MDTraj code that builds the backbone (N, CA, C; nanometers):
import mdtraj as md
import numpy as np

residues = "UNK UNK UNK UNK UNK UNK UNK UNK UNK UNK UNK UNK UNK UNK UNK UNK UNK UNK UNK UNK UNK UNK UNK UNK UNK UNK UNK UNK UNK UNK UNK UNK UNK UNK UNK UNK UNK UNK UNK UNK UNK UNK UNK UNK UNK UNK UNK UNK UNK UNK UNK UNK UNK UNK UNK UNK UNK UNK UNK UNK UNK UNK UNK UNK UNK UNK UNK UNK UNK UNK UNK UNK UNK UNK UNK UNK UNK UNK UNK UNK UNK UNK UNK UNK UNK UNK UNK UNK UNK UNK UNK UNK UNK UNK UNK UNK UNK UNK UNK UNK UNK UNK UNK UNK UNK UNK UNK UNK UNK UNK UNK UNK UNK UNK UNK UNK UNK".split()
xyz = np.array([
    [6.2203, 2.1910, -2.3882],
    [6.1292, 2.2251, -2.4669],
    [6.1489, 2.1351, -2.5756],
    [6.0251, 2.1844, -2.6344],
    [5.9875, 2.1070, -2.8142],
    [6.0908, 2.1780, -2.9312],
    [6.2026, 2.0753, -2.9853],
    [6.3095, 2.1349, -3.0475],
    [6.2850, 2.0509, -3.2163],
    [6.1957, 1.9290, -3.1728],
    [6.1696, 1.8482, -3.2896],
    [6.0731, 1.8351, -3.4112],
    [6.0286, 2.0246, -3.4063],
    [5.9429, 1.9829, -3.5346],
    [6.0035, 1.9769, -3.6581],
    [5.8919, 1.8686, -3.7203],
    [5.9588, 1.8131, -3.8547],
    [6.0979, 1.6968, -3.8513],
    [6.0394, 1.6543, -3.7623],
    [6.1887, 1.5357, -3.7279],
    [6.0726, 1.4117, -3.7357],
    [6.0697, 1.3831, -3.8844],
    [6.0184, 1.2392, -3.8889],
    [6.0172, 1.1065, -3.8252],
    [6.1619, 1.0973, -3.7999],
    [6.2020, 0.9951, -3.7065],
    [6.1283, 0.9526, -3.5993],
    [6.1018, 1.0604, -3.5217],
    [6.0386, 1.0400, -3.3958],
    [5.9044, 1.0145, -3.4186],
    [5.8351, 1.1136, -3.5084],
    [5.6757, 1.0327, -3.5707],
    [5.6485, 0.8855, -3.6012],
    [5.7772, 0.8729, -3.6748],
    [5.7472, 0.7003, -3.7346],
    [5.7906, 0.6396, -3.6507],
    [5.8542, 0.6697, -3.5587],
    [5.8720, 0.5819, -3.3826],
    [5.7576, 0.5706, -3.3373],
    [5.7120, 0.6890, -3.2834],
    [5.5725, 0.6694, -3.2304],
    [5.4376, 0.6128, -3.2768],
    [5.4449, 0.6646, -3.4517],
    [5.3649, 0.5521, -3.4924],
    [5.3581, 0.3922, -3.4918],
    [5.4881, 0.3475, -3.5202],
    [5.4771, 0.1838, -3.5417],
    [5.5184, 0.1517, -3.3941],
    [5.5559, 0.2212, -3.3059],
    [5.5680, 0.1532, -3.1688],
    [5.3652, 0.1342, -3.1086],
    [5.3165, 0.2833, -3.1483],
    [5.1921, 0.2745, -3.1032],
    [5.0840, 0.1420, -3.1541],
    [5.1462, 0.1453, -3.2817],
    [5.0481, 0.0167, -3.3724],
    [5.0816, -0.1119, -3.3065],
    [5.2462, -0.1470, -3.2811],
    [5.2721, -0.2891, -3.2487],
    [5.2275, -0.2906, -3.0908],
    [5.2466, -0.1872, -2.9904],
    [5.2315, -0.2012, -2.8325],
    [5.3415, -0.2269, -2.7967],
    [5.4599, -0.2141, -2.7976],
    [5.6068, -0.2341, -2.7473],
    [5.7111, -0.1648, -2.8519],
    [5.8463, -0.1386, -2.7468],
    [5.9462, -0.0981, -2.8089],
    [6.0339, -0.2067, -2.7767],
    [6.1695, -0.1727, -2.8555],
    [6.2389, -0.2756, -2.8183],
    [6.3643, -0.1990, -2.7603],
    [6.4463, -0.2588, -2.6614],
    [6.5529, -0.2422, -2.6095],
    [6.6615, -0.3248, -2.6212],
    [6.7862, -0.3210, -2.5531],
    [6.9022, -0.3997, -2.5696],
    [6.9261, -0.4459, -2.3829],
    [6.9332, -0.5799, -2.3924],
    [6.9328, -0.5878, -2.2233],
    [7.0372, -0.7203, -2.2706],
    [7.1312, -0.7353, -2.1294],
    [7.2659, -0.8407, -2.1455],
    [7.1959, -0.9376, -2.0017],
    [7.2934, -1.0339, -2.0371],
    [7.2648, -1.1507, -1.9462],
    [7.2346, -1.1264, -1.7642],
    [7.3114, -0.9894, -1.7221],
    [7.2324, -0.9528, -1.6226],
    [7.1432, -0.8598, -1.5973],
    [7.0841, -0.8659, -1.7114],
    [6.9251, -0.7878, -1.6859],
    [6.9887, -0.6535, -1.7076],
    [7.0784, -0.5852, -1.7738],
    [7.1280, -0.4563, -1.7408],
    [7.0938, -0.4240, -1.9010],
    [7.0421, -0.2834, -1.8599],
    [7.0064, -0.2361, -2.0223],
    [7.1184, -0.1320, -2.0870],
    [7.1409, -0.1610, -2.2135],
    [7.2325, -0.1055, -2.3075],
    [7.2226, 0.0339, -2.2793],
    [7.3687, 0.0912, -2.2768],
    [7.3709, 0.2534, -2.2398],
    [7.4868, 0.2798, -2.3263],
    [7.4632, 0.3854, -2.4220],
    [7.5699, 0.4224, -2.4867],
    [7.5831, 0.6042, -2.4262],
    [7.7441, 0.6156, -2.4487],
    [7.7612, 0.7516, -2.4186],
    [7.7235, 0.8784, -2.5089],
    [7.6482, 0.9560, -2.4685],
    [7.6094, 1.0737, -2.5543],
    [7.7203, 1.1546, -2.6437],
    [7.7000, 1.1481, -2.7482],
    [7.8120, 1.2630, -2.8369],
    [7.7742, 1.3799, -2.8280],
    [7.6646, 1.4543, -2.7595],
    [7.6572, 1.5992, -2.7531],
    [7.6819, 1.6379, -2.5962],
    [7.6846, 1.5675, -2.5288],
    [7.7284, 1.5980, -2.3638],
    [7.8127, 1.4889, -2.3172],
    [7.9140, 1.5378, -2.2050],
    [7.9772, 1.4777, -2.1482],
    [7.9389, 1.4102, -2.0395],
    [7.9510, 1.3084, -1.9962],
    [7.9271, 1.2242, -1.8622],
    [7.7834, 1.2101, -1.8899],
    [7.7021, 1.1826, -1.9901],
    [7.5428, 1.1960, -2.0049],
    [7.5214, 1.0217, -2.0803],
    [7.4629, 0.9493, -2.0510],
    [7.4351, 0.8196, -2.1382],
    [7.3185, 0.8722, -2.1998],
    [7.3023, 0.7379, -2.3141],
    [7.1779, 0.7837, -2.3807],
    [7.1046, 0.6322, -2.4127],
    [6.9695, 0.5603, -2.3882],
    [6.9313, 0.4112, -2.3623],
    [6.8658, 0.4462, -2.5241],
    [6.8846, 0.3390, -2.5776],
    [6.8585, 0.3545, -2.7333],
    [6.7424, 0.2318, -2.7525],
    [6.6375, 0.2911, -2.7901],
    [6.5021, 0.1837, -2.8545],
    [6.4782, 0.1842, -2.9961],
    [6.4177, 0.1024, -3.0412],
    [6.3565, 0.0511, -3.1354],
    [6.2361, 0.0329, -3.1894],
    [6.1835, 0.0473, -3.2971],
    [6.0419, 0.0396, -3.3214],
    [6.0100, -0.1162, -3.3911],
    [6.1165, -0.1620, -3.4263],
    [6.1239, -0.2888, -3.4514],
    [6.2654, -0.3689, -3.4285],
    [6.2832, -0.5140, -3.4453],
    [6.3860, -0.5672, -3.3878],
    [6.4811, -0.5803, -3.4670],
    [6.5080, -0.5604, -3.5914],
    [6.5546, -0.5612, -3.7200],
    [6.7197, -0.5530, -3.6809],
    [6.7277, -0.4390, -3.6511],
    [6.8342, -0.3152, -3.6040],
    [6.8991, -0.3958, -3.4935],
    [6.8460, -0.4095, -3.4023],
    [6.8856, -0.4113, -3.2669],
    [6.9505, -0.5668, -3.2817],
    [6.8676, -0.6707, -3.3289],
    [6.9507, -0.7676, -3.3743],
    [7.0933, -0.7647, -3.4565],
    [7.0822, -0.6994, -3.5116],
    [7.2104, -0.6698, -3.6218],
    [7.3440, -0.5897, -3.5189],
    [7.2777, -0.5369, -3.4157],
    [7.3740, -0.4650, -3.2806],
    [7.4094, -0.5218, -3.2346],
    [7.3881, -0.6562, -3.1962],
    [7.4159, -0.7525, -3.0988],
    [7.5167, -0.8441, -3.1423],
    [7.6409, -0.7760, -3.1474],
    [7.7462, -0.8392, -3.2343],
    [7.8666, -0.8279, -3.1603],
    [7.9892, -0.8631, -3.2294],
    [8.1022, -0.8322, -3.1411],
    [8.1132, -0.7651, -2.9881],
    [8.1600, -0.6552, -2.9736],
    [8.1322, -0.6042, -2.8246],
    [8.0182, -0.5967, -2.7748],
    [7.8855, -0.6379, -2.8821],
    [7.7685, -0.5967, -2.8285],
    [7.7324, -0.7029, -2.8278],
    [7.7805, -0.8562, -2.8646],
    [7.6996, -0.9960, -2.8398],
    [7.6454, -1.0386, -2.7570],
    [7.6846, -0.9600, -2.6086],
    [7.6134, -0.9980, -2.4696],
    [7.4852, -0.9885, -2.4390],
    [7.4333, -0.8871, -2.5684],
    [7.3296, -0.8072, -2.5313],
    [7.2329, -0.9043, -2.6393],
    [7.0861, -0.8693, -2.6156],
    [7.0036, -0.9337, -2.6844],
    [6.8497, -0.8208, -2.7121],
    [6.7962, -0.8493, -2.8131],
    [6.6745, -0.7008, -2.7853],
    [6.5732, -0.8083, -2.7067],
    [6.5251, -0.6571, -2.6333],
    [6.4142, -0.7047, -2.5587],
    [6.2735, -0.6191, -2.5810],
    [6.1663, -0.6651, -2.5577],
    [6.0257, -0.5977, -2.5419],
    [5.9759, -0.5121, -2.4153],
    [5.9577, -0.4028, -2.4784],
    [5.9239, -0.3044, -2.3124],
    [5.7395, -0.2882, -2.3829],
    [5.6745, -0.3150, -2.3130],
    [5.5160, -0.2795, -2.3408],
    [5.5230, -0.0911, -2.3447],
    [5.4323, -0.0832, -2.4024],
    [5.4395, 0.1131, -2.4708],
    [5.3993, 0.1318, -2.3579],
    [5.3074, 0.0851, -2.2654],
    [5.2501, 0.1610, -2.1741],
    [5.3567, 0.1789, -2.0689],
    [5.4114, 0.0628, -2.0322],
    [5.5114, 0.0591, -1.9296],
    [5.6448, 0.1695, -1.9889],
    [5.6624, 0.1728, -2.1264],
    [5.7755, 0.2701, -2.1630],
    [5.7427, 0.4070, -2.1017],
    [5.6313, 0.4215, -2.1443],
    [5.5817, 0.5886, -2.1421],
    [5.5605, 0.6047, -1.9910],
    [5.4762, 0.5261, -1.9193],
    [5.4383, 0.5816, -1.7279],
    [5.5370, 0.5393, -1.6298],
    [5.6606, 0.4434, -1.7064],
    [5.7408, 0.4176, -1.5825],
    [5.8928, 0.4642, -1.6684],
    [5.9345, 0.4133, -1.7924],
    [6.0592, 0.4235, -1.8400],
    [6.1049, 0.5892, -1.8724],
    [6.0323, 0.6711, -1.9510],
    [6.0796, 0.7742, -1.9839],
    [6.0739, 0.8662, -1.8576],
    [5.9915, 0.8524, -1.7548],
    [5.9853, 0.9308, -1.6294],
    [6.1022, 0.8976, -1.5322],
    [6.1293, 0.7578, -1.5852],
    [6.2685, 0.7465, -1.4748],
    [6.4148, 0.7583, -1.5357],
    [6.4083, 0.7702, -1.6475],
    [6.4887, 0.8122, -1.7586],
    [6.5437, 0.9425, -1.7251],
    [6.4127, 1.0283, -1.6947],
    [6.4470, 1.1736, -1.7025],
    [6.5052, 1.1977, -1.5464],
    [6.4831, 1.1170, -1.4568],
    [6.5242, 1.1117, -1.3132],
    [6.6735, 1.0910, -1.3048],
    [6.7220, 0.9851, -1.3937],
    [6.8481, 0.9343, -1.3623],
    [6.9229, 1.0110, -1.4604],
    [6.8803, 1.1108, -1.5322],
    [6.9356, 1.1697, -1.6364],
    [6.9840, 1.1048, -1.7518],
    [6.8819, 1.0243, -1.8214],
    [6.9539, 0.9596, -1.9242],
    [6.8844, 1.0521, -2.0250],
    [6.9468, 1.0367, -2.1741],
    [6.8574, 1.0959, -2.3004],
    [6.8338, 0.9466, -2.3616],
    [6.7370, 0.9370, -2.4550],
    [6.6789, 0.8588, -2.5390],
    [6.7591, 0.8515, -2.6953],
    [6.7838, 0.7136, -2.7254],
    [6.7856, 0.7281, -2.8888],
    [6.6766, 0.6479, -2.9328],
    [6.6397, 0.7090, -3.0906],
    [6.5175, 0.6304, -3.1412],
    [6.5654, 0.5505, -3.2578],
    [6.5539, 0.4777, -3.2926],
    [6.5592, 0.3854, -3.4410],
    [6.7027, 0.4158, -3.4624],
    [6.8065, 0.4269, -3.3820],
    [6.9713, 0.4328, -3.4444],
    [6.9995, 0.3242, -3.5568],
    [7.1211, 0.3531, -3.6114],
    [7.1414, 0.2490, -3.7299],
    [7.2410, 0.1516, -3.6439],
    [7.2653, 0.0561, -3.7091],
    [7.3255, -0.0573, -3.6743],
    [7.4944, -0.0263, -3.5857],
    [7.5389, 0.1106, -3.6015],
    [7.6594, 0.1660, -3.5450],
    [7.6143, 0.2381, -3.3950],
    [7.4937, 0.2450, -3.4294],
    [7.4697, 0.3285, -3.2954],
    [7.4878, 0.4511, -3.2795],
    [7.4270, 0.5294, -3.3903],
    [7.4145, 0.6504, -3.4246],
    [7.2924, 0.7105, -3.4248],
    [7.2633, 0.8510, -3.3938],
    [7.1310, 0.8683, -3.4296],
    [7.1047, 1.0074, -3.3180],
    [6.9746, 1.0710, -3.3595],
    [6.9450, 1.1931, -3.2788],
    [6.9374, 1.1161, -3.1329],
    [6.9845, 1.2238, -3.0382],
    [6.9559, 1.1996, -2.8839],
    [6.8247, 1.3157, -2.8247],
    [6.7283, 1.2317, -2.8034],
    [6.6082, 1.3373, -2.7118],
    [6.6056, 1.3194, -2.5676],
    [6.5432, 1.4204, -2.5061],
    [6.5335, 1.4318, -2.3702],
    [6.3921, 1.3754, -2.3371],
    [6.4038, 1.2521, -2.2799],
    [6.2507, 1.1386, -2.2268],
    [6.1692, 1.2273, -2.2398],
    [6.1606, 1.3461, -2.1780],
    [5.9834, 1.4344, -2.1307],
    [5.9377, 1.4809, -2.2572],
    [6.0511, 1.5349, -2.3325],
    [5.9961, 1.5623, -2.4935],
    [5.9682, 1.4601, -2.5584],
    [5.9914, 1.3352, -2.5408],
    [5.9266, 1.2446, -2.6249],
    [5.7912, 1.1950, -2.5415],
    [5.7760, 1.1915, -2.4217],
    [5.6495, 1.1532, -2.3832],
    [5.5676, 1.2806, -2.3921],
    [5.6360, 1.3753, -2.4095],
    [5.5150, 1.4904, -2.4631],
    [5.4727, 1.4744, -2.5897],
    [5.5421, 1.4396, -2.6793],
    [5.4834, 1.4061, -2.7821],
    [5.3722, 1.2602, -2.8352],
    [5.4335, 1.1878, -2.7205],
    [5.3108, 1.0622, -2.7296],
    [5.1794, 1.1201, -2.7030],
    [5.2011, 1.2306, -2.5475],
    [5.0783, 1.2670, -2.5318],
    [4.9929, 1.3624, -2.5741],
    [5.0494, 1.4115, -2.6926],
    [4.9952, 1.5053, -2.7677],
    [4.9546, 1.4423, -2.9197],
    [4.9248, 1.2896, -2.9026],
    [4.9028, 1.2341, -3.0563],
    [4.7301, 1.2662, -3.0754],
])
top = md.Topology()
chain = top.add_chain()
for i, resn in enumerate(residues, 1):
    res = top.add_residue(resn, chain, resSeq=i)
    for name in ("N", "CA", "C"):
        top.add_atom(name, md.element.get_by_symbol(name[0]), res)
traj = md.Trajectory(xyz[None], top)
């Protein structure tokens, strides 16, 4: 269910990505998307996304240097990715810091927020 009332981060993310028409994720040379272990749940992974490529560019150093920021069209993100991530039991990270910290969301909660715009 929706537990995100008053979460400014999610609304900023939605506004920005709607205006831009895409989100940014991290992908490596094998076209594998970046996953981070959840800090809330054991054996669950979070896939981080950003509303600009500034932070993802900064993330792609050190142990993350094989990754690079990659755009996903917002329609594809909403129609395919969020549903697929729910099926795969992944969580979503939005506009995380350079150290890959931030709130973890259920993909379908995020989809509901977009749908209620």
